[in-house]
N, C-alpha and C positions, 0 to 999 in steps of 0.2 A: 509787424513785430518791430519792436523797439531796437534801434541800432546801439550796441554796447559802446559806452564812452571809452575812448582808448586810453584815458588817463587812469581807468580803473583795472586796466590790464596788470596781472602781476609781473615783477622785474624778471629779467631774462634768466637770472640764476635761481629760480623757484620752480619747484615741481619734482615729479619722480625721476625723469632721466633728462639731464641737461644737455645743452648743445655747446657749440663752440664759444669760447670766451677766452680774452687775454689771461686773466687770472682772477678769479672771484675772491670774495672775503672768506669763503669756506677753505679755499686753497690756503690763503695766508695765515688763518688761525690754525689750520691743520700743521702747516710748515713750521711755524713758531712755537707749537705746543701750547697754544692758548685755548685750554680745554672748556674754560668757562665761556669764553666768546663763542667757540665752536657749539657748544650745547645751546647758546642763545639763538645761534643762526638756525639750527637744526629745529629747534622748537618753533622758530617763525616760520617754517617752511621751506628753508633753503635746500636746493638740491645737493646731495652728497655724491652724486654721479656726474656732475658737470665736468666736462673735459676742456682743458685749457690747451694752449699751444703745444704741439707734440703729442697729443692725446693723454696727457698727464691728468690724472684724477686727484683729489684731495687725498685719497688713500694712498696714491703714489708719494705724495709730498710727505705725509705723516710717516710713512714707512721709511723713506730715504733719509729722514732725520732722527729716526729712532724715538718718535714721540708716541710711546705705547698707549697712554691714556686717550690720545686723540685717535689712535687706531681703533681701540675699542669702541669709542663713541661713534666712529663713522660705520663699523661693521653693525653696531646695535641698530643703526638708522638705515641699513640697507644698502651700504656700499657694495659694489661689485667685487667680489674677492679676487677674482682672476682678470680683471681688466687689464688690457695690454696697452702700453704707451706706443709710440711710433717705432720704437726700437724692438718692440715685442717683449719687454720687461714686464712682469707682473709685480704687484706689491710685494709678494713673497721674495722674488729677486732683490727688490730694493731693501727690505728688512734684513735679508740675509747678508747683503753687502755692507750695510750699516752695523751689523753685529748685534741688533736689538733682539735678544733672546725672547723678551716678552712679546714683542710684536709678531716674532715668528710663530710663536705659541698661539697667540690670538687667531692669527690668519689660518694655521692648521686646524684648529678647533673648528673654525667656521667653513672647513672643507677646502682651503687653498690647494692646489695642485702642487704636489711636489716635483712632478716630472712634466712641466708644460713643454709643448712641442718647441724645438729649438729653431731659430732662424738664422740667417747669415749674419744677423746684427746683434744677437742676444745670446747670453750664456744661462746656464740653468741656475736655480737657486744654489745648488751645491757648489757650482763653480764660483758663484759670487762670494759665498761664504769662506771658501779656501782662498780666494784672492784677498779678502780682507783679513785673513788668519784669525777668524771667528770660529775657534774650535768647538766652543759649546754649540753653536747654530749647526756646524757640520755634524756633530754627534747626533743632534736633535733630528735632522734631516735624514741621516742615514737610519735613524730609528723608526721613521715613518716610511721607509721604502725608496728614498732618493736613489737614482740610478748611479752606481759608482763609475759606470763606464759610460756615462752620457758624454757624447763627443761633440765638442764646439769646434768649428772650422778654423778659429784662430788660435785657440789655446790647446785643443786636445781634450784629454779627460781631466776630471778634478785633481787627480794625483799629479798630471803635468803643472796645473796651476799652482797647486800647493808648494811643490818643489821650485818653480821658477820665482815665487815670491818669498821663498825662504820662510815657510811657516812649518816648522818641524812638529808642532802639536797636531796640526791638520794631517800631516803625512802619516803621523802615527795612527790617528783615528781611522784614516782611510785603508791603511794596511791591516789594521786590526780588523777591520769589517770585510777584508777580503778583496780589496781593490787589485786589479791585475798589475803587478810591479813592472812588467815589461811591455806595456802598452806603448804603441808608438805613433807619433804624429811626424809624418814625413821622415820616418826612421829614427826620429829622436825620441829617446825614452826619459822617463823622470830622472834617471840616474845623470843623463847628460845635463840636465838643469841643475841637479844638485852639485855636480862638479863644478860648473859655472858659479855657483852661489858661494862656494869655499866652506860649505857647511858640513864638517866631519861628521856630526851627530846624525844628520839627514842622510849622508852617505852609508853610515853604519846600519840605519834602519833598513834602508833599501836592499843593500848587498845581503844582509842577513834574511830578507825576505824574498831572496832569490833573484835579485837584479842582476842582469847579465853585463859583466865587466867588459865584455869585448863586443858589445852591440855598436853597430857603426850608423852614423846618421847620414843625411844626404850628401854630406861633403867628405864622407868615409872616416869621419873622426870617432874615435872611442870615447867614452867618458874622461878617461885620463887625458887625451888629447885636448879635451875642452877645459881642462882645469889650468890654473895659473902656474907656470914652472916654479917649483921650490915651495909652493904654498902648502898648507896643512892638508888640504883636500887631495892634492896630488900625492903626498906622502902617505895618506890613507889609502888612496886607490892602489898605489904600488905595493902597499903591504898586504892588501887583499890579493892582488895578483901573485904576489910571491909565496904566500901561504894559504892553502885552501881552508875553507870552513872546517872547524873541529866537528867531531861526532855529535856533540850536543847540538850545535847549531844546525847541522844537518838533518838530525832527528825533527827539531822542531820545524824546519822547513818541510820535511816530508809529511808531518801531521797536517800543517796548514795548508798544503797543496791538496791532501786528500779531503780536508773538510770545505775548503773553498770558501764561499760566502756564508756558509752555515756556521762557520768558526765561532763568532760571537755567542751564539746560542749553545752550540755543541760542547764547547771547551767547559762551561759551567756543569755540564752534565758528566764529565769525564770523572771516573773514580781515581782521582790523582790528588795529591797535597796542593793547597792552596798556592804555595810557591811555584810549583810547575806550571798551574793554571795561569798565573801572572807572567810567566816566561813565555809561555804560548800567546799571550796576548800582547807582546812586545812592551810590557810594562817595567 
C-alpha cells in the first residue's frame, strides 16, 4: 500500500470537527463580520467547529460581536449551536450579551437552548441580556421560556442583574412576565439594588409590584439604608414608607399575584378596557 504524502494532508482547520488552534481564519472572519470571506472559507472546506483558546468557536466570536450574517452562515454550515467555551457560555449567551436581536433569533430558530445548565462561571442568556440592558432580547428570551428565576451564584436572578445595572426597561419586562420581585441573594433583594442605583423609576416599578420596603440584607440594611442620604431614591422610599399603596395599586398587585407567570397571556383575555390591561402590564 502506498504511503500517503504528508504534503497532501489537508490543513488542520479543515474538516467537520476541528481540534485546538490559536485562532483560525474562520474565527477571524466571523469576528470581523467578513461574510464573503467566511463563505469562501466554508466553501473551501474549513471547519466551522474549530475550537480556539478557551474553547471559543467561530460562532461564539460572531455572536459576541453581533455579526448576524456570519452567525447565519455558520449555522447553515453546521456550527454547533450550543457549544460551550471554557466558562460555560454558549453562543446564545454571547449574542444576548451583545444585544444582537437578529443573532438571538437565528440561534433560537436552530434550536439553541434558552436555559443552559448554569455553572459557577457563567450566567444564563437572560442574565446576559439584562446585564447589557438589551430589553428586546429579554422579551424574546422570555417569550421562548427563559427561566425568570434562573439563579446565578454571583448575581442572583435576572431581576437582580437588571436592577444592579440600572436597566429599567429590562426590569419592567421581567416584572410584566411575572418575575418574583422579592427574590433574594444573600438576603439582598432587587429593591436593595435599585436603591443603590438612585433610580426612582425602578423603585416605583418594584414597590408597586409588591417589593418589600423593609427587607433586610445580610448586613441588616433595608433598601432605604442602602440609598444615599438626601438622594431622590431615598426620598422616594421614604414617601412609600410614609404612605401605603392606594386601592388602585393594591388591586393591581392582587391581580398580578393571582395570575403569577400566567399574567402576560391572561391579561389580554380579561374582559376589561385596554387602558386597564396596560395598567396591569406596568405600561
